[in-house]
N, C-alpha and C positions, 0 to 999 in steps of 0.2 A: 779610589776603589771603592764602593758602596758596601757597605755592608750586608752580609745573606744570613738573611733571619727569618722564622716563621714566626707567624700569628693568626692566632683560630680561635675558637671559642675552648675551652679548656680542654683538653681529652688526653687519653691515654695512647699512644700511637704503637705500632709494631714496631719489634725490635729485629728487624730484617734488611734495615738501609747497610750498606758498605761502611765502612770505620773509616772513614776518609779525612782527616783531619785540614782545618785550614792551613793554607800555604804560609802564615805567618804563625802558627802555631806549630806546625814542622820546624822553621824555620829556631824558632825558642827554644822548642824541647833538643835541637839538635846542638845549639850552643849552652844549653843547662849544665853546670855543673850540678856534681850528686850534694845531698843534704846530708845533715846525720838525722837516724833515726830517731824521732821520738821514744818511742821504746826501750832503747838504750843508750842514750846520751844524755848528758847532763843536761838540764831545763836550762840551763845559762846559755849554753852552746846553742840549743834550738833555737832560744830567739834570738838570739844573736843572730845567726846563720838567716834565720826568715825575716829579720830585718834587713839586712844587709842587701837579700834578693829583691824585695820588694821595692825596696827604693831606689835598685840599681834599674826597675822599669819604669818606675811612677812619671820620669821625667819630670822640666820644671813645674812647679807649682804655679797654677793662673793669680794673678794678682788679684786681690775681691778690695773694697773699700775698707776694712777693719778687721783686725783678729786680735781679741782676747780672751785672756787667761779668765777661769771662770770657776768658782766654786759652786756647782750646783748641790748645795744644801749635803756638802760630804765629799761630794763624785767630783776628781778634777775630768777639766771640759773645758775645749777652745771652743771660743762662738766667731763663727766667719758670717758677716755681712757685708753684702755687696750693696750699692748703692741704692740710697731709698728703701731697705727691706729692713721694718722695724717691727711689722705687727706679725710674720708667722715665721715658725722655725721647723726646722724639720731634727730631731734628735736623732744624731748616728750613731749607730754601735758597730764598730770594725771588726774586720774577720781575724779567724786566727787558730781557729780550734777549741776555742776558749782558753788556750794554754799562750800563745805569743800577740805579737800586734799591739801598736801602741796610738799615740796621738799623731805620732810623726809618720807612720805609714798610713794614716789615715788621710793626711793631710790635702794628698793630690784629689781625692776622691772628694773631701769636703768642700774643699773650693771649687770644683768644676761642679757640683750641685749646685751649691750657693748661687753659683752665676746665673747658670739653664734654671734652676727654678726660682729665681728673682726673689729668696726669701734668706734668712738666716739658718746656717747650721751650726747645730750643737752637738762635734764631736767628743763623746763620752772617753776615758779612760778608766773604765770598769775592773772590778779586782777580778783577778787568771788564776784560772789551777794551775797546779796541783793546790798552790798555796790558800787559795780561795775559792773552793770547788761551791757546787751549786747551793745553798742559793743566791750566792755571793755577788756574781754577776748579772743576774737578771734582777734581785732587788734594788743597783747602783743604776740601771738600767730607768725601772719603775721610778727612783727618785729622781730622777734626772728628766724624767717624763712630767712627775709631778713639779718641779722646780721652775721647768721651761712655762706649764701652764699657769701658773702665777707671774709669770713675765714676759709673757705674749697674749696674744689677741686668738691666736689659733695655731695649733702645734701637729704634727704629723713625724712617726716615727720609723726609721728603716734601718738598714744594715746589712751587711755581706757576708754571708758563710754562715759561720759560728754568729753572728753578728747581726745574720736575718734571723735567726732561730730567737736571739733576743728580743728582737724587733715585734715576730707575730707572737711572741709570749707576753709582750706588751701591750698591745693590741688585743687578745683574749684579756687580758686582768682589767684594762678601759673598760671593756664590755662590761665585764663583770663588779667593775664601780660604778658604772653610771658614768664614766668618761667620754666624752664626744672627742677624737680625735678625726682629724680631716682624712689622712692616709695611711696606709702601710708599706713601703716599699721593701719587697724582701729580694736580692739578688743571689740568686744559688743559696739557698736557703737550707741549713740543715734543721728537719722537721719530725725525721722519724729515729728512733732508737733504735728499733728493731733491727736486728743484724743479717736476718739470714731471710729476708723475703726473697722470693722468685728474681727480682730486676739484680739486687747486688750481690745477688750468687752468682748468676747469668756473666753480672758485669767483670768479677772477678776473672771469670773465664775467657770471656769474648775480648778484652782489653789485653789479657796478659805480655800482649806485646807492641800495645799501640804505637805507632809513628817508631819502630823502630825502637821502644823503650821497654827493655826484656825488666818482666817483672811489674808493669804497668798496671794492672789490673790488682794484682795480690797485696803489691804495697798500697794500693787505695784503701782494700779491704782492711787492711792491717791497721792504719793510720786511723782511720774510722772505728772503729774497734777501740784503739787506744784513749782518743780524745776521750771518747762515750764514757770509759770506765775512768777517765781523768776527773772531768768535769763534775758525772754522777757517779761517786762510786758503790754506791748502794743499787742496787739493779732491781729493787722492787720500787725505788722512785721513778726510772726511765719513761713511763708510760704518763706519767701525770703530765695534764694539758700544760702548764707552762714551763714542762720538761720537753717533752715531745707534741708540741702543737698539731700535728697531724691527730691523734688521738684525743682530743679535745671534743668533750659532747655538752651541748651543742656548740657549731660554728655562727650560728646565726645573729646578726648584728655587730658585729664587728665591723672594725674602717673598711672601707673601700682599698681593694691590694691591688697593686701593680708588681706582678711576679716576672722576674726575667732569668733564663736559664743559660745552661752551654750545651751543646749537642753529647758531647762526647764527657758528661759529668756524670761523678757516682752519685751522685745526689737529685738528678733531672729529675726521674720517677717520682719521688716522695712529694717535688714541687708541683709533679704534675696532678697528684692525686690531691693537693689538698686546693690547690687551685678550681677543680673538679668541686670539692665539696663544699667551698663555699660559693661557687655558682648556684649548686643547687640549694643550700638554704637562702639563698635568694641575694647576696655580698653581690656587688659589684666589682668583677675582678678581669682584669688584662693579662693574656699571658705571654712573653716573647720569649722564642728558644732564637738561639743566636748559634747557626749552622755550620759545623767542624770546628767548634769554641770548646775550651775546657776549663773547670773551674779555676776562678782566679783570672781571668782576662779583663773584667769590669775595671780594676786598677792598672794595668799595663800601659798605658797612654805612650810611651813612648817605644812600644814595641805591635800594637795589635789596632788599627783600624777600627776594629769593631768598639775597643772600647770606650773612642771618641761617639761611635754613633749610639751605644748602651746607657752611657751616661747623659747623655741629648735627651734620648728617650723618656730614662728615666726622671731627669729633671723637668722636662714638660710635662709629666702626669704630675708629679708634684706638684705644682705649678698651677693646672688645671683645678688640681683637688681644693687649694687652695682657696681660687677662684667660688669655685662652684659652694664651698665652704659660706664662704664669704656674702652670696647671693643669698643662700637661706638664713642665714640670718638675719640679712637685711629683710624677705618675708617676715620673719616672726615677730620682727620689729615693728614692721609697719601694720601685721594681724594685733599685735599686741596694744594698738594705738586703737 
């Protein structure tokens, strides 16, 4: 079955469509067990539960030519290389609300992207909150990007959910530091710390019983409140550019962006708004929404057909970005001569 997705110029659409989950989403939610509340459970229990649930839906990891443990200037990482890929690398930050996730939970995505994008993927094990709140995770991401620039000819950055936040923030930092990145790949990214936006308030109400799941909307709202308070305990910091990229001024000059969203996601509107801001600032951006999908689908290779389609689409975008960067560099070299 082919994936159902919407693609077009970045724009905010009306919230009047029926709440219809993809049939595979419905089946997944019907079979899913409850998880410990992050605001009430021990962090170790939250991490163990999240890890088990992710590994249960990622399926058998795809083979790659090589996998190497790497110390990226103090940041633990794994470098995945497909055959013949030695010049370009995508620095990948996993999701998990800045509080859970690790190299193992990101392995399926990293391998799939390496193969499809025909580039190296440096998956990073950045420090997590609450033990290490902002800017620890962001600093680790930037350190890994800097390491990658010294070891590869061209670098892109990407991530899903909270990892998408770190990737977008790193792209802003690269712009600020005069560092060229080939691309930024943002998969249902966290971009706005503001809790009471019209979309988020409406989501809590409209999605309260989504797909027959009691409390779906309110639990999504509470979980985002918790992870923001955990990652950035000081509310005064939460609108800073490297914390909430949606509030960055300006966004002109950042790396070209590929943004993937899910229709039934608490974070969808902020991704749409960011795409619209990038486009208005002259940044090349492609926004793709997967109809019927939910947050987290990108890694669910074992249960979501759309996961394969979305990773393929993302990998193709990264590969094209590297090819474009290479062409530009060749032109620059020709002009210098």
